[in-house]
Phi, psi and omega in degrees: 000125177269128177244160168055044181056036184083001184268152180292154185299149175283129179255139182295159181301153185289326176230095186295151173298140179291143180304137180275322189247121184257143176284171182296314182305312183291325180294315178301323182287322175303307188277346177075039180229179178278165173297315177304318183292330175304304177305327179293314178300316182290317182290338179272350180089022182253013175229148168302158188294143178262168175224167183254135163247096188069234182267347193271139181263138186216152176243143178288131184297305190299317176300318180299322184297308181295322174301312176302310184303322179285356181101009177058053181289166177295164177310321187286315179302316177305314188284321174301316182294329181283324176295317180277002181288142181305319189295315178297316183296313175307312179293329179279343173284334181280353180288000000 
């Protein structure tokens, strides 16, 4: 059987890239909690902000990793920490 106009079939990469945007189920798995608890933490301001891709709610993987490394502060504290970072200030001063 000839596929793809005579070209060999496209193979997925041997080591797929990690997902950049995590679902509530994936966040729950990373944190070792239930999906429902992810939404409770998010609605009470104890997780970094999520974002929407269409109807899907997602969390940025790098943000979650940095948030955990910072000790899992509340959202308000986390956002204040980001605003106070020297890299962010340098970018604002350059404008």
